[in-house]
C-alpha positions as CSV (number, residue, x, y, z in Angstrom):
1,X,-42.2,-9.3,8.1
2,X,-45.8,-9.5,7.2
3,X,-46.5,-13.2,6.8
4,X,-46.9,-16.1,9.2
5,X,-44.7,-18.2,6.9
6,X,-41.9,-15.6,7.0
7,X,-42.2,-15.3,10.8
8,X,-41.9,-19.1,11.2
9,X,-38.8,-19.3,8.9
10,X,-37.2,-16.4,10.7
11,X,-37.7,-18.0,14.1
12,X,-36.4,-21.4,12.8
13,X,-33.3,-19.8,11.3
14,X,-32.6,-17.9,14.6
15,X,-33.0,-21.1,16.5
16,X,-30.5,-22.9,14.4
17,X,-28.0,-20.1,14.8
18,X,-28.5,-20.0,18.6
19,X,-28.1,-23.8,18.8
20,X,-24.6,-23.4,17.3
21,X,-23.4,-21.2,20.1
22,X,-22.5,-24.2,22.2
23,X,-20.3,-25.7,19.4
24,X,-16.6,-24.9,19.6
25,X,-14.3,-24.4,16.7
26,X,-13.1,-27.8,15.3
27,X,-9.5,-26.7,15.8
28,X,-10.0,-26.4,19.5
29,X,-11.4,-29.8,20.5
30,X,-10.7,-33.4,19.7
31,X,-12.7,-35.0,16.9
32,X,-15.4,-37.4,18.0
33,X,-18.2,-39.3,16.1
34,X,-20.9,-37.2,18.0
35,X,-19.2,-33.9,17.1
36,X,-19.0,-35.0,13.4
37,X,-22.7,-35.8,13.5
38,X,-23.5,-32.4,14.9
39,X,-21.6,-30.7,12.2
40,X,-23.4,-32.8,9.6
41,X,-26.7,-31.6,11.1
42,X,-25.6,-27.9,10.9
43,X,-24.5,-28.3,7.2
44,X,-27.7,-30.1,6.3
45,X,-29.6,-27.2,8.0
46,X,-27.4,-24.8,6.0
47,X,-28.5,-26.4,2.7
48,X,-32.2,-25.6,3.7
49,X,-31.4,-22.2,5.0
50,X,-29.7,-21.1,1.8
51,X,-33.0,-21.6,-0.1
52,X,-34.7,-19.0,2.0
53,X,-33.5,-15.8,0.2
54,X,-34.8,-17.3,-3.1
55,X,-38.2,-18.2,-1.6
56,X,-38.7,-14.9,0.3
57,X,-36.2,-12.5,-1.5
58,X,-37.5,-9.2,-0.2
59,X,-37.2,-10.0,3.5
60,X,-34.3,-8.1,5.1
61,X,-34.9,-9.7,8.4
62,X,-34.5,-13.2,6.9
63,X,-31.4,-12.2,5.1
64,X,-29.8,-11.0,8.3
65,X,-30.7,-14.3,10.0
66,X,-29.0,-16.3,7.2
67,X,-25.9,-14.1,7.6
68,X,-25.9,-14.7,11.3
69,X,-26.0,-18.5,10.7
70,X,-23.1,-18.2,8.2
71,X,-21.0,-16.4,10.8
72,X,-21.7,-19.2,13.3
73,X,-20.8,-21.9,10.7
74,X,-17.3,-20.5,10.3
75,X,-16.5,-21.4,13.9
76,X,-18.6,-24.6,14.1
77,X,-17.7,-26.6,11.0
78,X,-14.3,-25.1,10.0
79,X,-13.1,-26.1,6.5
80,X,-16.3,-28.2,6.1
81,X,-18.0,-24.9,5.2
82,X,-15.8,-24.3,2.1
83,X,-17.8,-26.3,-0.4
84,X,-20.9,-24.2,0.4
85,X,-19.4,-20.8,0.3
86,X,-19.6,-20.0,-3.4
87,X,-23.3,-20.8,-3.5
88,X,-23.9,-19.0,-0.2
89,X,-22.1,-15.8,-1.1
90,X,-23.7,-15.7,-4.5
91,X,-27.1,-15.9,-3.0
92,X,-26.4,-13.4,-0.2
93,X,-24.8,-10.8,-2.6
94,X,-27.2,-7.8,-2.3
95,X,-29.3,-7.2,-5.4
96,X,-28.7,-4.1,-7.5
97,X,-32.4,-3.3,-7.4
98,X,-32.8,-2.9,-3.6
99,X,-29.4,-1.9,-2.5
100,X,-29.2,-0.9,1.2
101,X,-25.9,0.3,2.7
102,X,-26.4,-2.0,5.7
103,X,-26.7,-5.1,3.4
104,X,-23.4,-4.3,1.7
105,X,-21.7,-3.7,5.1
106,X,-23.0,-7.0,6.5
107,X,-21.9,-8.8,3.4
108,X,-18.4,-7.4,3.6
109,X,-18.2,-8.3,7.3
110,X,-19.0,-11.9,6.5
111,X,-16.6,-12.2,3.5
112,X,-13.8,-10.5,5.6
113,X,-14.3,-13.1,8.3
114,X,-14.1,-15.9,5.7
115,X,-10.9,-14.5,4.1
116,X,-9.3,-14.2,7.5
117,X,-10.2,-17.8,8.4
118,X,-9.6,-19.6,5.1
119,X,-7.1,-17.2,3.4
120,X,-6.0,-18.3,0.0
121,X,-8.5,-21.2,-0.1
122,X,-11.0,-18.4,-0.8
123,X,-9.3,-17.3,-4.0
124,X,-11.6,-18.8,-6.6
125,X,-14.7,-17.6,-4.7
126,X,-13.6,-14.1,-4.0
127,X,-12.1,-13.8,-7.5
128,X,-15.5,-14.7,-9.0
129,X,-17.6,-12.4,-6.8
130,X,-15.3,-9.4,-6.6
131,X,-16.6,-7.5,-9.6
132,X,-20.2,-7.8,-8.6
133,X,-19.5,-6.6,-5.1
134,X,-17.2,-3.7,-6.2
135,X,-19.9,-2.5,-8.7
136,X,-22.5,-2.4,-6.0
137,X,-20.1,-0.5,-3.6
138,X,-19.2,2.0,-6.3
139,X,-22.9,2.4,-7.3
140,X,-23.8,3.5,-3.7
141,X,-20.7,5.6,-3.1
142,X,-21.3,7.6,-6.3
143,X,-24.4,9.1,-4.7
144,X,-22.3,11.0,-2.1
145,X,-22.7,14.3,-3.9
146,X,-26.4,14.4,-3.2
147,X,-26.1,13.8,0.6
148,X,-26.8,16.5,3.2
149,X,-23.6,17.2,5.3
150,X,-23.7,15.7,8.8
151,X,-26.8,13.7,8.0
152,X,-27.5,10.1,9.0
153,X,-27.1,9.2,5.3
154,X,-23.7,10.8,5.1
155,X,-22.6,8.9,8.3
156,X,-23.8,5.7,6.8
157,X,-21.8,6.4,3.6
158,X,-18.6,7.0,5.6
159,X,-19.2,3.6,7.3
160,X,-19.6,2.0,3.9
161,X,-16.3,3.5,2.8
162,X,-14.6,2.1,5.9
163,X,-16.0,-1.3,5.2
164,X,-14.8,-1.1,1.6
165,X,-11.3,-0.3,2.5
166,X,-11.3,-3.0,5.2
167,X,-12.4,-5.4,2.5
168,X,-9.3,-4.4,0.4
169,X,-7.1,-4.7,3.5
170,X,-8.4,-8.2,4.3
171,X,-7.6,-9.4,0.8
172,X,-4.1,-7.9,0.8
173,X,-3.3,-9.3,4.3
174,X,-4.7,-12.8,3.8
175,X,-2.8,-14.0,0.7
176,X,-5.5,-12.9,-1.7
177,X,-3.8,-9.9,-3.4
178,X,-3.9,-11.8,-6.7
179,X,-7.7,-11.4,-6.8
180,X,-7.0,-7.7,-7.7
181,X,-4.5,-8.6,-10.5
182,X,-6.3,-11.6,-12.0
183,X,-7.4,-11.5,-15.6
184,X,-11.0,-11.3,-14.3
185,X,-10.5,-8.2,-12.2
186,X,-7.4,-6.4,-13.5
187,X,-9.5,-3.8,-15.4
188,X,-10.9,-2.5,-12.1
189,X,-7.5,-2.1,-10.4
190,X,-6.8,1.4,-11.6
191,X,-10.2,2.6,-10.2
192,X,-9.6,0.7,-6.9
193,X,-6.2,2.3,-6.6
194,X,-7.7,5.7,-7.3
195,X,-10.2,5.3,-4.4
196,X,-7.4,4.3,-2.0
197,X,-5.3,7.3,-2.9
198,X,-8.3,9.5,-2.3
199,X,-8.9,7.8,1.0
200,X,-5.3,8.7,2.1
201,X,-6.3,12.3,1.8
202,X,-9.5,11.9,3.8
203,X,-10.3,14.1,6.8
204,X,-11.3,10.9,8.6
205,X,-8.2,9.7,10.3
206,X,-9.3,6.1,10.8
207,X,-10.2,5.8,7.2
208,X,-6.9,7.4,6.2
209,X,-5.0,4.9,8.4
210,X,-6.7,1.9,6.7
211,X,-5.9,3.4,3.2
212,X,-2.2,3.7,4.0
213,X,-2.2,0.1,5.3
214,X,-3.7,-0.9,1.9
215,X,-1.1,1.1,0.0
216,X,1.8,-0.4,2.1
217,X,0.5,-3.9,1.3
218,X,0.3,-3.1,-2.4
219,X,3.8,-1.8,-2.5
220,X,5.1,-4.9,-0.6
221,X,3.2,-7.2,-3.0
222,X,3.6,-5.5,-6.4
223,X,6.8,-3.5,-6.4
224,X,9.3,-5.2,-8.7
225,X,13.0,-5.1,-7.8
226,X,14.6,-3.0,-10.5
227,X,18.1,-4.4,-10.1
228,X,19.3,-0.8,-10.4
229,X,17.5,-0.5,-13.8
230,X,15.4,2.5,-14.9
231,X,12.6,3.7,-12.7
232,X,9.4,1.6,-13.1
233,X,10.9,-0.9,-15.5
234,X,9.9,-4.4,-14.4
235,X,12.4,-7.1,-13.9
236,X,9.6,-9.7,-13.9
237,X,6.0,-10.0,-15.0
238,X,3.0,-10.3,-12.8
239,X,2.4,-14.1,-12.4
240,X,-1.4,-14.0,-11.9
241,X,-3.3,-15.7,-14.7
242,X,-7.0,-15.7,-14.0
243,X,-8.7,-18.2,-11.7
244,X,-5.7,-20.1,-10.6
245,X,-4.0,-19.4,-7.3
246,X,-0.5,-18.2,-8.0
247,X,2.2,-16.3,-6.3
248,X,2.5,-12.6,-7.1
249,X,6.0,-11.6,-8.0
250,X,5.3,-8.0,-8.8
251,X,2.9,-6.1,-11.1
252,X,4.1,-4.8,-14.4
253,X,4.0,-1.0,-14.4
254,X,3.4,-0.7,-10.6
255,X,6.8,0.8,-9.9
256,X,5.7,3.8,-12.0
257,X,2.6,4.1,-9.9
258,X,4.8,4.1,-6.8
259,X,7.1,6.8,-8.0
260,X,4.5,9.0,-9.6
261,X,1.5,8.7,-7.2
262,X,2.3,6.9,-4.0
263,X,5.6,8.4,-3.0
264,X,4.4,12.0,-3.5
265,X,1.4,11.2,-1.3
266,X,3.5,9.7,1.4
267,X,5.2,13.1,1.7
268,X,2.4,15.5,1.1
269,X,0.2,14.0,3.9
270,X,2.6,14.1,6.8
271,X,4.1,17.4,5.7
272,X,0.8,19.2,6.0
273,X,0.9,21.9,8.7
274,X,-2.0,20.3,10.6
275,X,-0.5,16.8,10.6
276,X,0.4,16.4,14.3
277,X,2.9,13.7,15.1
278,X,1.8,13.7,18.7
279,X,-1.6,12.3,17.7
280,X,-1.6,8.5,18.1
281,X,-3.5,7.8,14.9
282,X,-1.3,10.2,12.9
283,X,1.8,8.5,14.4
284,X,0.4,5.1,13.2
285,X,-0.2,6.6,9.7
286,X,3.4,7.8,9.7
287,X,4.5,4.3,10.6
288,X,2.8,2.9,7.5
289,X,4.4,5.7,5.4
290,X,7.9,4.9,6.6
291,X,7.3,1.2,5.9
292,X,6.3,2.1,2.4
293,X,9.6,4.0,2.0
294,X,11.8,1.3,3.5
295,X,10.1,-1.4,1.4
296,X,10.6,0.6,-1.8
297,X,14.3,1.3,-1.0
298,X,14.8,-2.4,-0.2
299,X,13.4,-3.5,-3.5
300,X,14.6,-0.7,-5.8
301,X,17.8,0.4,-4.0
302,X,19.8,3.2,-5.7
303,X,17.1,3.7,-8.4
304,X,14.7,4.9,-5.7
305,X,17.4,7.0,-4.0
306,X,18.3,8.7,-7.3
307,X,14.6,9.3,-8.0
308,X,14.2,11.1,-4.7
309,X,17.4,13.1,-5.0
310,X,17.2,14.1,-8.6
311,X,13.5,14.2,-9.4
312,X,11.3,14.4,-6.3
313,X,13.2,16.5,-3.7
314,X,13.7,19.4,-6.1
315,X,9.9,19.7,-6.4
316,X,9.8,20.1,-2.6
317,X,12.7,22.6,-2.6
318,X,14.7,20.5,-0.2
319,X,18.3,21.9,0.3
320,X,21.0,19.5,-0.8
321,X,22.4,19.0,2.8
322,X,19.0,18.0,4.1
323,X,18.4,15.7,1.1
324,X,21.7,14.0,1.6
325,X,20.9,13.4,5.3
326,X,17.5,12.1,4.4
327,X,18.9,9.6,1.9
328,X,21.3,8.3,4.4
329,X,18.6,7.7,6.9
330,X,16.1,6.0,4.6
331,X,18.8,3.7,3.2
332,X,20.7,2.7,6.4
333,X,18.7,3.4,9.5
334,X,16.5,0.8,11.2
335,X,12.8,1.4,10.7
336,X,12.1,2.9,14.1
337,X,15.0,5.3,13.8
338,X,13.9,6.4,10.3
339,X,10.4,6.8,11.7
340,X,11.7,9.2,14.3
341,X,13.9,11.0,11.8
342,X,11.0,11.8,9.5
343,X,9.6,14.0,12.3
344,X,12.9,15.8,12.4
345,X,12.9,16.1,8.6
346,X,9.6,17.9,8.7
347,X,11.0,20.5,11.1
348,X,14.2,20.9,9.0
349,X,12.2,21.4,5.8
350,X,10.0,23.9,7.5
351,X,13.0,25.9,8.7
352,X,14.9,25.7,5.4
C-alpha cells in the first residue's frame, strides 16, 4: 500500500472485520444487554471505517477491507445497519476516474446481499444510487469491442456482465422492481431492457439463464391485464411515482414490449437447431420461457392467444392444426405438462 499509515489502517479494519466473525445474526439469538453493547461497538467502528476511503481514496486494499466489514455488519447488526447504508454505499461507489472491473463486481455483490436481506427497505437507497452504478457498468461494458478474444480482460468482462444481470435479478426478486420504473430511473429502462434481450441470445448459457429469469420477473411485474382489450393497451397505469415505495400494478406500454420483443425471443431461442433440451441449463431456460408464456396468458387471456394465432404463428409458418394444439396446451395445461409439450412442439414444427 506504500505508507505506514495505510498499513496500520488496513490491519485495524481487518481486525474489526475478523472480530465480528464470532457474532451471530440478531434474528438467531435472544437479545441481551451485552449483545446490544457489542453491536453498538461495531456500529461505532463502522462510523470511523467509513471515513477511510475519503482519507486514503486511492487504496484498493483499504476499499476491499471496508467492503469486507460491511458484509460482516449485515449479519452482526441486522436492521441496525440500515441508517448507515446510504452513506456507506455512496462512499463505496467506484469512482469514474479509476474504474476497475473488480471494484464494480465487489460493489454489486454487497448491494445484492443488502437487497436480499432488507428487501423493500432498500428502495430509497437503491433508487438514489441506481443511475450512478448503471452508468459505471455501461461505461466499462462499452469497451468490449476493443478486447482480445479469450483474453483475461474478456473473461473479466463476461463476469461483469453476469454481476450486472444478477443485480437486476436481485432487484426484481426482492420487491424492488419499482426502482427501475421510478421517475428517477425510468429513462434508463429501455436501455436496460435492451441489454437483457441481448443477454438472452448470449452464447454463455449461465448468463442466458439469468437474463430469462429477469425477463420472466419483468413480465410478472409489469404485464397489465388487458381484460380482452386490444394488444398492449393498458388497463391501469404504473403506480410508481419517484422516491416513494409503492406497489407496481403494471407498466404502461409494457404489453407491447412483451408481444413485439419478448414473445418472439422466447420462441427463437429454444427453436434454434443447437438448443438441446437434454442439456440441464437449457432445460432450466425453457422452464423460464414457459413461465413467461403461462404468465402472459393468465393476464392477457384471449388477447394473447389471438395474437399468437393470427399474428405471430404465421411468421413461423406454423400449420393450423399444430397452432390449434399449441393454443390448447398453453391455455389449459399445467405448467409442467406445457413445458414438456413445448419440446414436442419443436419436433412437430421441424417436421411440418
